ZAMARGU-4260 file (C-alpha; in steps of 0.2 Angstrom, whole numbers, plus 5000, padded with zeros to 4 digits):
<rodrens>
0) 4747/4819/4762 | 4734/4821/4776 | 4717/4815/4779 | 4705/4826/4790 | 4690/4821/4799
5) 4676/4832/4808 | 4689/4834/4823 | 4699/4846/4812 | 4685/4858/4809 | 4679/4859/4827
10) 4690/4875/4831 | 4683/4883/4816 | 4665/4882/4823 | 4659/4867/4814 | 4653/4854/4826
15) 4660/4837/4826 | 4650/4821/4823 | 4650/4817/4840 | 4642/4834/4844 | 4629/4829/4832
20) 4626/4811/4838 | 4620/4819/4854 | 4608/4830/4844 | 4601/4815/4835 | 4598/4805/4850
25) 4589/4820/4858 | 4578/4823/4844 | 4574/4805/4842 | 4570/4804/4860 | 4558/4818/4860
30) 4548/4812/4843 | 4548/4794/4848 | 4543/4797/4867 | 4532/4811/4863 | 4539/4822/4877
35) 4544/4840/4879 | 4560/4844/4873 | 4564/4853/4889 | 4565/4837/4898 | 4581/4833/4888
40) 4587/4850/4884 | 4603/4850/4893 | 4615/4839/4884 | 4630/4842/4896 | 4620/4835/4910
45) 4627/4818/4912 | 4610/4812/4919 | 4602/4817/4903 | 4615/4809/4892 | 4612/4792/4901
50) 4594/4794/4898 | 4596/4795/4879 | 4610/4782/4878 | 4598/4771/4887 | 4584/4775/4875
55) 4594/4772/4860 | 4602/4756/4868 | 4584/4748/4870 | 4578/4752/4852 | 4583/4738/4840
60) 4580/4751/4825 | 4595/4761/4830 | 4614/4756/4830 | 4622/4753/4847 | 4630/4767/4856
65) 4648/4770/4851 | 4647/4757/4836 | 4655/4763/4819 | 4638/4764/4811 | 4631/4775/4826
70) 4633/4792/4816 | 4626/4787/4800 | 4612/4776/4807 | 4605/4791/4819 | 4608/4803/4805
75) 4596/4793/4793 | 4584/4789/4807 | 4582/4808/4812 | 4582/4815/4795 | 4576/4801/4783
80) 4574/4813/4768 | 4591/4817/4759 | 4586/4836/4756 | 4583/4837/4775 | 4600/4830/4779
85) 4607/4842/4766 | 4599/4857/4774 | 4605/4850/4792 | 4623/4850/4787 | 4622/4866/4777
90) 4615/4874/4794 | 4630/4866/4803 | 4643/4873/4793 | 4637/4889/4789 | 4649/4902/4797
95) 4663/4891/4799 | 4680/4900/4796 | 4697/4892/4794 | 4706/4891/4810 | 4725/4892/4813
100) 4727/4873/4809 | 4718/4875/4792 | 4730/4890/4788 | 4745/4880/4793 | 4741/4866/4782
105) 4737/4878/4767 | 4754/4885/4770 | 4762/4868/4770 | 4753/4865/4754 | 4760/4880/4746
110) 4778/4875/4751 | 4775/4857/4743 | 4777/4849/4760 | 4759/4843/4759 | 4753/4839/4741
115) 4736/4830/4744 | 4722/4831/4757 | 4708/4818/4759 | 4694/4822/4770 | 4676/4816/4775
120) 4671/4833/4779 | 4658/4843/4771 | 4664/4860/4775 | 4676/4871/4762 | 4687/4876/4777
125) 4703/4869/4767 | 4699/4878/4751 | 4694/4894/4760 | 4712/4892/4769 | 4721/4889/4752
130) 4712/4905/4746 | 4719/4916/4759 | 4737/4908/4758 | 4737/4909/4740 | 4729/4924/4738
135) 4716/4916/4725 | 4706/4900/4722 | 4714/4894/4707 | 4729/4884/4714 | 4719/4871/4722
140) 4711/4856/4715 | 4695/4851/4724 | 4687/4835/4719 | 4670/4829/4726 | 4662/4812/4725
145) 4653/4815/4709 | 4669/4817/4700 | 4680/4801/4704 | 4688/4803/4686 | 4694/4819/4689
150) 4702/4813/4705 | 4712/4800/4695 | 4717/4814/4682 | 4723/4826/4696 | 4733/4813/4705
155) 4741/4805/4689 | 4746/4822/4682 | 4751/4828/4698 | 4742/4844/4699 | 4746/4849/4716
160) 4739/4854/4729 | 4723/4844/4730 | 4709/4841/4740 | 4698/4825/4738 | 4681/4823/4747
165) 4676/4805/4750 | 4659/4807/4757 | 4652/4820/4745 | 4651/4839/4748 | 4635/4848/4753
170) 4637/4858/4736 | 4638/4840/4726 | 4623/4832/4718 | 4623/4818/4729 | 4625/4818/4748
175) 4633/4801/4753 | 4628/4801/4771 | 4619/4786/4776 | 4624/4768/4782 | 4619/4760/4766
180) 4627/4774/4755 | 4643/4774/4765 | 4645/4755/4762 | 4644/4757/4744 | 4656/4772/4743
185) 4663/4775/4726 | 4676/4761/4722 | 4686/4773/4710 | 4689/4784/4723 | 4694/4771/4736
190) 4706/4764/4724 | 4714/4781/4722 | 4716/4782/4740 | 4724/4765/4741 | 4736/4769/4727
195) 4741/4785/4735 | 4743/4776/4751 | 4758/4766/4742 | 4766/4783/4736 | 4765/4795/4751
200) 4766/4794/4769 | 4749/4799/4778 | 4744/4809/4793 | 4726/4806/4800 | 4719/4821/4809
205) 4702/4824/4818 | 4696/4806/4812 | 4689/4793/4823 | 4689/4779/4811 | 4671/4775/4812
210) 4669/4773/4793 | 4670/4755/4788 | 4674/4759/4770 | 4688/4771/4774 | 4696/4761/4786
215) 4695/4745/4774 | 4705/4757/4762 | 4718/4761/4774 | 4720/4742/4778 | 4720/4737/4759
220) 4734/4749/4757 | 4745/4738/4768 | 4744/4725/4753 | 4753/4736/4742 | 4770/4732/4738
225) 4777/4749/4747 | 4763/4754/4759 | 4766/4771/4766 | 4783/4773/4762 | 4784/4790/4773
230) 4774/4783/4788 | 4757/4782/4794 | 4753/4793/4808 | 4736/4794/4817 | 4734/4810/4828
235) 4723/4805/4843 | 4715/4818/4855 | 4710/4815/4873 | 4715/4803/4886 | 4705/4788/4881
240) 4710/4774/4869 | 4706/4776/4850 | 4694/4764/4842 | 4700/4745/4840 | 4700/4747/4821
245) 4713/4761/4823 | 4724/4751/4835 | 4723/4736/4824 | 4729/4746/4808 | 4744/4754/4817
250) 4749/4736/4824 | 4748/4728/4807 | 4756/4743/4799 | 4770/4741/4811 | 4770/4723/4807
255) 4773/4727/4789 | 4788/4737/4793 | 4779/4754/4791 | 4784/4768/4802 | 4767/4770/4811
260) 4762/4776/4828 | 4746/4784/4836 | 4752/4801/4841 | 4742/4810/4856 | 4739/4828/4854
265) 4730/4843/4863 | 4721/4848/4847 | 4723/4851/4828 | 4727/4869/4829 | 4741/4867/4841
270) 4749/4852/4833 | 4750/4861/4816 | 4757/4877/4826 | 4771/4865/4832 | 4775/4857/4814
275) 4776/4874/4806 | 4789/4879/4818 | 4799/4865/4813 | 4799/4866/4795 | 4811/4878/4786
280) 4806/4889/4770 | 4787/4891/4774 | 4779/4909/4771 | 4772/4913/4787 | 4763/4929/4781
285) 4746/4922/4782 | 4749/4914/4799 | 4755/4931/4806 | 4740/4940/4799 | 4729/4927/4808
290) 4736/4928/4824 | 4739/4947/4824 | 4720/4948/4823 | 4716/4937/4838 | 4719/4938/4856
295) 4727/4921/4863 | 4723/4918/4881 | 4734/4906/4891 | 4736/4901/4909 | 4746/4913/4920
300) 4764/4904/4923 | 4768/4897/4939 | 4780/4907/4949 | 4793/4903/4963 | 4800/4914/4976
305) 4793/4929/4986 | 4784/4938/4971 | 4769/4950/4972 | 4761/4941/4957 | 4748/4934/4955
310) 4735/4939/4966 | 4725/4925/4971 | 4705/4928/4969 | 4694/4920/4980 | 4679/4926/4972
315) 4679/4915/4956 | 4669/4899/4956 | 4673/4887/4941 | 4658/4882/4931 | 4660/4863/4929
320) 4646/4860/4917 | 4636/4871/4905 | 4622/4870/4893 | 4628/4865/4875 | 4613/4871/4865
325) 4598/4884/4865 | 4585/4888/4854 | 4588/4899/4839 | 4574/4908/4829 | 4576/4917/4814
330) 4563/4929/4809 | 4560/4948/4806 | 4564/4956/4822 | 4575/4970/4827 | 4589/4970/4840
335) 4590/4964/4858 | 4578/4977/4865 | 4565/4972/4852 | 4567/4953/4856 | 4565/4956/4873
340) 4549/4967/4871 | 4541/4952/4860 | 4544/4941/4875 | 4536/4953/4887 | 4521/4957/4874
345) 4517/4938/4874 | 4519/4936/4892 | 4529/4921/4891 | 4544/4915/4903 | 4558/4915/4890
350) 4576/4921/4891 | 4583/4929/4875 | 4598/4936/4867 | 4601/4943/4850 | 4615/4938/4839
355) 4619/4937/4821 | 4614/4920/4820 | 4596/4925/4825 | 4587/4926/4843 | 4594/4914/4855
360) 4582/4909/4869 | 4580/4897/4883 | 4562/4892/4887 | 4548/4880/4881 | 4547/4879/4863
365) 4529/4884/4863 | 4532/4900/4872 | 4546/4905/4861 | 4535/4903/4846 | 4522/4912/4855
370) 4534/4927/4857 | 4541/4927/4839 | 4527/4920/4827 | 4521/4937/4825 | 4537/4941/4816
375) 4537/4928/4803 | 4549/4913/4809 | 4558/4907/4795 | 4569/4894/4804 | 4567/4886/4821
380) 4583/4877/4826 | 4596/4872/4839 | 4611/4884/4842 | 4627/4876/4849 | 4637/4886/4861
385) 4655/4887/4855 | 4669/4889/4867 | 4677/4903/4856 | 4661/4913/4858 | 4661/4912/4877
390) 4679/4919/4878 | 4671/4937/4876 | 4655/4946/4881 | 4645/4938/4867 | 4627/4935/4865
395) 4629/4917/4870 | 4638/4922/4887 | 4625/4934/4890 | 4612/4922/4889 | 4621/4909/4900
400) 4623/4923/4913 | 4605/4927/4912 | 4600/4909/4915 | 4612/4907/4930 | 4607/4923/4939
405) 4589/4918/4936 | 4592/4901/4944 | 4603/4907/4959 | 4588/4920/4962 | 4575/4906/4961
410) 4584/4894/4971 | 4590/4905/4985 | 4575/4917/4987 | 4586/4933/4981 | 4580/4948/4973
415) 4587/4949/4956 | 4592/4966/4948 | 4600/4967/4930 | 4614/4978/4926 | 4624/4979/4910
420) 4641/4972/4916 | 4634/4962/4930 | 4619/4955/4939 | 4615/4960/4957 | 4607/4947/4970
425) 4602/4951/4988 | 4591/4943/5001 | 4572/4944/4997 | 4569/4944/5016 | 4584/4948/5026
430) 4576/4943/5042 | 4573/4926/5036 | 4582/4914/5048 | 4592/4906/5035 | 4602/4923/5035
435) 4606/4924/5052 | 4623/4917/5051 | 4628/4931/5038 | 4620/4944/5049 | 4634/4938/5063
440) 4647/4941/5051 | 4642/4957/5042 | 4629/4965/5054 | 4614/4972/5047 | 4609/4967/5029
445) 4597/4982/5026 | 4594/5000/5032 | 4590/5017/5025 | 4603/5031/5020 | 4607/5044/5033
450) 4599/5060/5028 | 4589/5052/5014 | 4576/5040/5021 | 4569/5037/5004 | 4584/5028/4999
455) 4586/5010/5006 | 4600/4998/5005 | 4604/4980/5006 | 4619/4970/5007 | 4621/4959/4992
460) 4633/4952/4978 | 4636/4955/4959 | 4638/4941/4948 | 4646/4940/4931 | 4655/4928/4920
465) 4672/4928/4913 | 4684/4917/4904 | 4702/4913/4911 | 4713/4897/4910 | 4703/4890/4896
470) 4685/4890/4905 | 4672/4900/4910 | 4671/4907/4929 | 4657/4914/4940 | 4664/4930/4948
475) 4656/4936/4964 | 4657/4953/4972 | 4651/4960/4987 | 4639/4974/4983 | 4628/4988/4994
480) 4613/4988/4983 | 4603/5005/4984 | 4585/5006/4981 | 4577/5023/4977 | 4593/5029/4969
485) 4598/5030/4951 | 4616/5027/4954 | 4626/5012/4951 | 4629/5003/4968 | 4648/5003/4974
490) 4658/4989/4978 | 4657/4985/4996 | 4674/4988/5007 | 4676/4971/5014 | 4684/4969/5031
495) 4680/4950/5033 | 4688/4935/5023 | 4679/4936/5006 | 4677/4918/5005 | 4667/4916/5021
500) 4654/4929/5015 | 4652/4922/4998 | 4650/4904/5005 | 4637/4910/5016 | 4628/4919/5002
505) 4629/4906/4988 | 4627/4892/5001 | 4612/4898/5008
</rodrens>
């Protein structure tokens, strides 16, 4: 059997508990300090994270950072009302779709390799994956916290496959997700978990081990006559060490002659991909349909010898850090053009993009509301940037490009011209002394077109974002930018080392 935590749903677009913890800290900081959200809007900034961490540490009302009670304690502090907590989680899991890992797990369940899945997650990803693999929803038994007797019946009668949720589903009557509630987790479900740990082996994936009640159940199972007869394997992602409670559990399991280990992995999906390759007799139809509909980007392989590939590009700058969230507005607005027109009509400084989730925006909350209040705002929330949405020219990636181009233009006094595929930047005052080093390399930075004095040109660059090698890059290309012409500027024929030109432009 398997035990799934929030990390198993990350690839499906559902934020992890770690992601939500930082949002809770941000919201508590803004509400308690009564400051503008813009001051702590960039949660990817390590300086802001340290600021939020110090605020939480100094306040006795909150759990200590990295403590097992941190998630539940901060959740309750940020959203004291149960209905608000329910609405928050509902919004986070909305739109999540099963990843390859969920479909692989469902494929193993169909083959009888996996009989039972326990989870602390609120999403329905396992059920959705089984619906795809089984071509229907009737095969899987899903038991939530409000039906502990049903869990016992399903296990006793071996009605496999089954999924049992320990902390309540957002569709259940009760939402067990506060510190006090976690400690009083339903005893019958925990006893069912302990009993099953005496019958089956267990693989734990995407789970940090922060819930004391769950860890106590794993520990109590070691007191059974035959604990974890087919082993206990804890999948751990990342280079850091797991929580002390996890390491202690594995050490005590090994001392009890249980085959137990902490297995380091890259991620949930890749691990399940490796597993299904090793298991004979699986029906791969659902997995093949899933992979056929998605492009998989992998790093280019290293080559040896005198080969002409790959061509090394010197015009790509890796983006080492990115904003993780932006403002999301749901209202009665049309497409992207309507959203930008609303900002222009309001006369506010806000960057916007339109997506199916709503209007995505960077800017002061008061300015965003001023622009979209006339259109009846129904939801004003944060939107998380998911890496899978940055792999292609999505609304999120377009918003990031707008913000980056704006920042470059403001910081280096450049003229910004927006284009569909790339933004163009050129020196506002080419005669400024700071551009003299560049003029020594390329000559004149501006002039008029011979025979067409109404058309002027400037030396500049175009910038755009692209995804490669599992990260986002800023691509820079030299451009001759024309004014007074309706034609797109042409790429500049480069006769000098590109890296030298780019370094001068960006460096200045």
